[in-house]
Structures are given as structure tokens and as C-alpha cells.
C-alpha positions as CSV (number, residue, x, y, z in Angstrom):
1,X,187.3,49.8,10.0
2,X,184.4,48.7,12.3
3,X,184.2,51.1,15.2
4,X,182.7,48.4,17.4
5,X,185.8,46.2,17.2
6,X,187.9,46.9,20.4
7,X,191.3,48.4,19.9
8,X,193.9,45.8,21.0
9,X,197.6,45.7,21.4
10,X,200.2,42.9,21.5
11,X,202.6,43.0,24.5
12,X,205.2,40.7,26.0
13,X,203.9,39.7,29.3
14,X,205.6,38.0,32.2
15,X,203.9,34.7,33.0
16,X,204.2,35.4,36.7
17,X,202.0,38.5,36.2
18,X,199.1,36.4,34.6
19,X,196.2,35.5,36.9
20,X,195.9,31.8,36.3
21,X,193.5,31.4,39.2
22,X,190.7,33.6,37.8
23,X,188.4,31.6,35.5
24,X,185.8,34.4,35.0
25,X,186.1,34.1,31.2
26,X,186.8,30.4,30.9
27,X,184.0,28.3,29.5
28,X,185.6,24.9,30.1
29,X,184.3,22.8,33.0
30,X,187.9,21.4,33.5
31,X,189.8,23.7,35.9
32,X,193.2,22.8,34.4
33,X,193.1,21.5,30.9
34,X,195.8,19.0,30.2
35,X,198.6,20.3,27.9
36,X,199.7,17.9,25.2
37,X,203.3,17.2,24.4
38,X,202.6,18.1,20.8
39,X,201.6,21.6,21.7
40,X,204.6,22.1,23.9
41,X,206.9,20.8,21.2
42,X,205.3,23.1,18.6
43,X,205.7,26.2,20.9
44,X,209.3,25.1,21.6
45,X,210.1,25.0,17.9
46,X,208.2,28.1,16.6
47,X,207.0,30.1,19.6
48,X,203.5,31.2,20.2
49,X,202.2,31.8,16.7
50,X,198.7,32.8,18.0
51,X,199.1,35.0,21.1
52,X,196.8,34.3,24.1
53,X,194.2,37.0,24.9
54,X,194.3,38.8,28.3
55,X,192.4,41.6,29.9
56,X,194.4,44.7,30.9
57,X,194.3,43.3,34.4
58,X,196.0,40.1,33.1
59,X,193.0,37.8,33.4
60,X,192.9,35.1,30.8
61,X,190.3,35.4,28.1
62,X,191.5,32.8,25.6
63,X,194.6,30.7,25.2
64,X,194.7,28.8,28.5
65,X,196.5,25.7,27.0
66,X,199.1,27.9,25.2
67,X,199.8,29.7,28.4
68,X,200.1,26.5,30.4
69,X,202.4,25.1,27.8
70,X,204.6,28.3,28.0
71,X,204.6,27.9,31.8
72,X,205.6,24.2,31.4
73,X,208.4,25.2,29.1
74,X,209.6,27.8,31.6
75,X,209.5,30.5,29.0
76,X,209.1,33.2,31.6
77,X,207.2,35.5,29.3
78,X,205.3,35.4,26.0
79,X,203.5,37.7,23.6
80,X,199.8,38.3,24.5
81,X,196.9,40.2,23.0
82,X,195.8,42.8,25.5
83,X,192.2,44.0,25.5
84,X,191.4,47.7,26.3
85,X,190.2,48.5,29.8
86,X,186.8,49.8,28.7
87,X,185.7,46.7,26.8
88,X,182.3,45.5,28.0
89,X,182.0,42.1,29.8
90,X,179.7,40.6,27.2
91,X,182.3,41.4,24.5
92,X,185.0,39.7,26.5
93,X,182.9,36.5,26.7
94,X,182.2,36.8,23.0
95,X,185.9,36.8,22.3
96,X,186.3,33.7,24.4
97,X,183.6,32.0,22.4
98,X,185.0,33.2,19.0
99,X,188.5,32.0,19.9
100,X,187.1,28.5,20.7
101,X,185.0,28.1,17.6
102,X,187.8,29.4,15.4
103,X,189.6,26.1,16.0
104,X,186.8,23.6,16.8
105,X,183.2,23.1,17.6
106,X,182.3,23.9,21.2
107,X,181.3,21.0,23.5
108,X,177.8,20.9,25.0
109,X,179.4,21.6,28.4
110,X,181.2,24.7,27.1
111,X,178.0,25.9,25.5
112,X,176.1,25.5,28.8
113,X,178.8,27.4,30.8
114,X,179.0,30.1,28.2
115,X,175.2,30.8,28.3
116,X,175.2,30.7,32.1
117,X,177.8,33.5,32.1
118,X,176.4,35.6,29.2
119,X,172.9,35.6,30.6
120,X,174.1,37.8,33.4
121,X,174.4,40.6,30.8
122,X,171.5,40.0,28.3
123,X,168.2,38.3,28.1
124,X,167.7,34.8,26.7
125,X,166.3,35.9,23.3
126,X,169.2,38.2,22.7
127,X,171.6,35.5,23.6
128,X,169.8,33.0,21.4
129,X,169.8,35.3,18.4
130,X,173.4,36.2,18.8
131,X,175.2,33.0,19.8
132,X,173.2,29.9,19.0
133,X,173.8,30.2,15.2
134,X,177.6,30.5,16.0
135,X,177.3,27.1,17.7
136,X,175.4,25.5,14.8
137,X,171.9,25.8,16.2
138,X,168.7,27.7,15.3
139,X,168.1,30.8,17.4
140,X,165.5,29.3,19.7
141,X,165.7,30.2,23.4
142,X,164.4,26.7,24.7
143,X,167.7,25.3,23.3
144,X,169.5,27.5,25.9
145,X,167.4,26.0,28.7
146,X,168.2,22.5,27.4
147,X,171.9,23.3,27.5
148,X,171.7,24.9,31.0
149,X,170.1,21.8,32.4
150,X,173.4,20.0,31.8
151,X,174.9,22.1,34.5
152,X,172.9,20.0,37.1
153,X,175.4,17.2,36.4
154,X,178.1,16.6,38.9
155,X,181.5,18.0,38.0
156,X,182.9,14.6,37.2
157,X,180.1,13.9,34.7
158,X,180.2,17.4,33.2
159,X,184.0,17.1,32.7
160,X,183.5,13.7,31.1
161,X,180.8,15.1,28.8
162,X,183.3,17.9,27.8
163,X,186.1,15.4,27.2
164,X,183.9,13.1,25.0
165,X,183.8,10.2,27.4
166,X,180.1,10.6,28.1
167,X,177.6,11.1,25.3
168,X,175.3,14.1,25.5
169,X,172.1,12.1,25.2
170,X,173.4,9.7,27.8
171,X,174.2,12.7,30.1
172,X,170.6,13.9,29.7
173,X,169.2,10.5,30.6
174,X,171.4,10.4,33.7
175,X,169.7,13.6,34.9
176,X,166.5,11.5,35.3
177,X,168.3,9.0,37.6
178,X,169.1,9.2,41.3
179,X,172.6,10.3,42.2
180,X,173.8,6.9,43.5
181,X,172.6,5.1,40.4
182,X,173.9,7.8,38.1
183,X,177.4,7.4,39.5
184,X,177.2,3.6,39.4
185,X,176.3,3.8,35.7
186,X,179.0,6.3,34.9
187,X,181.7,4.2,36.7
188,X,180.7,1.3,34.4
189,X,180.7,3.5,31.2
190,X,184.1,4.9,32.0
191,X,185.6,1.6,33.0
192,X,184.4,-0.3,29.9
193,X,184.9,2.8,27.6
194,X,181.4,2.2,26.2
195,X,180.5,3.6,22.8
196,X,177.5,6.0,22.4
197,X,175.3,3.1,21.3
198,X,176.3,0.9,24.3
199,X,175.9,3.8,26.7
200,X,172.3,4.4,25.6
201,X,171.5,0.6,25.7
202,X,173.1,0.2,29.2
203,X,170.9,3.0,30.6
204,X,167.7,2.0,28.9
205,X,168.1,-1.7,29.9
206,X,169.3,-0.9,33.5
207,X,166.3,1.4,34.1
208,X,163.9,-1.1,32.7
209,X,165.3,-4.0,34.7
210,X,165.5,-2.0,37.9
211,X,161.9,-0.9,37.5
212,X,160.8,-4.4,36.7
213,X,162.5,-5.9,39.8
214,X,161.8,-2.9,42.0
215,X,165.4,-2.4,42.9
216,X,167.9,0.4,42.4
217,X,170.2,0.4,39.4
218,X,173.1,0.2,41.8
219,X,171.8,-3.0,43.3
220,X,171.0,-4.4,39.8
221,X,174.6,-3.8,38.7
222,X,175.8,-5.6,41.9
223,X,174.1,-8.8,40.5
224,X,176.4,-11.9,40.7
225,X,176.4,-12.6,37.0
226,X,177.2,-9.0,36.1
227,X,180.0,-8.9,38.6
228,X,181.4,-12.2,37.3
229,X,181.7,-10.6,33.9
230,X,183.3,-7.4,35.2
231,X,185.8,-9.3,37.3
232,X,187.1,-11.7,34.6
233,X,190.7,-10.7,34.5
234,X,191.4,-12.8,31.4
235,X,189.0,-10.6,29.3
236,X,189.9,-7.2,27.9
237,X,187.5,-4.2,28.0
238,X,185.8,-4.8,24.6
239,X,185.1,-8.5,25.6
240,X,183.7,-7.4,29.0
241,X,181.5,-4.9,27.3
242,X,180.2,-7.4,24.7
243,X,179.5,-10.0,27.4
244,X,177.7,-7.5,29.5
245,X,175.5,-6.4,26.7
246,X,174.6,-10.1,25.9
247,X,173.7,-10.7,29.6
248,X,171.6,-7.6,29.7
249,X,169.7,-8.7,26.6
250,X,169.1,-12.1,28.2
251,X,167.9,-10.6,31.4
252,X,165.7,-8.1,29.5
253,X,164.1,-10.7,27.2
254,X,164.4,-14.1,29.0
255,X,161.9,-15.8,26.7
256,X,163.7,-14.6,23.6
257,X,167.0,-15.8,25.0
258,X,165.5,-19.3,25.7
259,X,164.1,-19.4,22.2
260,X,167.5,-18.5,20.7
261,X,169.2,-21.2,22.8
262,X,166.7,-23.8,21.7
263,X,167.1,-22.8,18.1
264,X,170.9,-23.1,18.3
265,X,170.5,-26.6,19.6
266,X,168.0,-27.4,16.8
267,X,170.4,-26.1,14.2
268,X,173.3,-28.0,15.7
269,X,171.3,-31.2,15.6
270,X,171.1,-30.9,11.8
271,X,174.8,-31.2,11.4
272,X,174.9,-28.6,8.7
273,X,178.0,-28.2,6.6
274,X,180.0,-25.0,6.7
275,X,178.5,-23.5,3.6
276,X,174.9,-23.9,4.9
277,X,173.3,-21.6,7.6
278,X,169.9,-21.6,9.2
279,X,168.2,-18.5,10.5
280,X,165.0,-17.8,12.3
281,X,162.6,-14.9,11.8
282,X,163.3,-11.6,13.8
283,X,162.4,-12.1,17.5
284,X,160.8,-15.4,16.4
285,X,157.7,-13.5,15.3
286,X,157.0,-16.3,12.8
287,X,157.7,-20.0,12.7
288,X,159.4,-19.7,9.4
289,X,163.1,-20.6,9.0
290,X,165.6,-19.7,6.3
291,X,168.2,-22.1,4.9
292,X,171.0,-20.4,3.1
293,X,173.5,-22.3,0.9
294,X,176.6,-20.6,-0.4
295,X,177.9,-21.9,-3.8
296,X,181.4,-21.2,-5.2
297,X,180.0,-20.1,-8.6
298,X,176.9,-20.0,-10.8
299,X,177.6,-23.3,-12.4
300,X,177.6,-25.1,-9.1
301,X,174.3,-23.5,-8.2
302,X,172.7,-24.6,-11.5
303,X,173.8,-28.2,-11.0
304,X,172.5,-28.3,-7.4
305,X,169.3,-26.5,-8.3
306,X,168.3,-29.3,-10.6
307,X,168.4,-31.7,-7.7
308,X,166.8,-29.3,-5.2
309,X,164.0,-27.9,-7.3
310,X,161.7,-31.0,-7.1
311,X,161.9,-31.0,-3.3
312,X,161.0,-27.3,-2.8
313,X,158.4,-26.8,-5.5
């Protein structure tokens, strides 16, 4: 048996004796994680199959949701793994991390909070060597600095990053934006439930247009056309998001938008049948156009080609 592994015991603990207020060993940015009905139902059926972990002073090390579920079910008490009183603080935090990665990958927000806490007990190189590989990274200390930078986000944004609402690359971009603009963008991302791709596009285009017109992103988003899209009650969220992206494209590339509109008019004037489409070159880089004809089978193509060939050769 490894002598470094702490000697633990499993005890039945009264929930009233557990210190729910102390988050010293929590690596979640969300003060009170929501407990799912599924977890409560599972515990009601089979009990706590994996006991939460507590210090000897009844501080929670791991198993917050399980304990909240037990509390919600009014169980009164539950079995818990109790750590020995002489266990070092870094080892307690390590157990917190191990308990998390045992069931899922840690979020960037959790990783940042973990390193902020563990660096109180060891230097950055030691932390990188020991913990970054557990998180799926190479053991390079600059990666820790990159994660710690996320803690400059407001609590609302950090929580949203943890919950998967805000993409990590989007969150990093937001750190380069003034607070007022950052919150305006986040409000829009959250309201429209934008995907990762749309989040990145929104921030890129908003920053570009705001700089071009020498105004804040907040003022840009207050534009009448944008607000008209966001206030259309007859549209659902995906429709609003799609319309917003189209408008931003048009505002970003006005000449390209005009060219597309003119091309649509030209194609419409040809009165093409349903099986025939007309396309322009990407971004109208060339004057060439492509006519596509769909045939039901090869025989139809061969017959038509005999008539078309003299015209195109």
C-alpha cells in the first residue's frame, strides 16, 4: 500500500453538522450548483453510492451536489468519506480535482480557480508538472497564466463560461473589451443562445464596426436596424440570430452586400427554371458566373448535351 495515500474512514454524518458555507476547497465559480431532479431521484432510489468527501472539521472537499441533493431530500444524514486531520492542504485540493476529473473534464473556469488556490502551496512549475497533464495539457507554466487570466472576468461571465454558455475563446476576447461593451455583448449572446461560431463572429464584427465608426460596441448594438431585429416578437431566437448575422455582414461589407443584391436581381431577370441555378465567384473576385443544371438521369444529360455542346464550345 502506498504510504502517501491518506488514511480515510467512512462515517455517517448529520447534514446539519456539515459546513456548507465554507468553499475553501470548491473549484466551482458557481456558489450553489443546481441539483438535478435526476440526481435526487437516483439518491432516493439507491442512496449515496459514492460518499461525499469531508475534512475532519466537516468542510466539503468533494460531492457538493450529492450533499445538496441529500439536503433537498431531507435525509438528515448520509455516509461521507472523512479525511484525516493531518492531511496537507495541497493534498485536499488534489482530492477535489481528482474527484472532478473522475467523472468529467474540468471546465476552464474550474481549472483557473484550482490553480489560484494550489499556487498558495507550491510554485508554478511544480503545479504545471503535477496538474496540467491531469487536465489534458502539456506541463507548461504559461498555460497556468493563461487560465488565471480568466479570473479577471466578472462573476456572471465566469459562471457562464463554467456552464458552457460562453465559449472560452469568446471569453478571452471579451477581456480585451471595456466592461460596458463586454456586458452588452454577453447579454446578446445569452439572449440569442449563440453558438461558438456566432459568438466569435459577433465579437469580431462588433469590434471592427465600432472601431470603423469610432463608437462603442454598446452604441453600435443600439443601432435602429439591430434593435428592430431583436424586438421582432414574431421571430424565434434562431431566426433573430440568423437575421442579426446577415445584417452584421451587410454592415461589415456594404459593397459586397450591394453586389449580392444586384446579382440576385440579375439572376431573377433570367427567369431560370427550378432545376437551373446561377452562382457568382466567391466575394465577386472575378466576373465569371457558373450555371448549374440538374438532370434527372444520365440519359437526359446526354440528350441535352447534344443541343448545348455547339453553343458552349
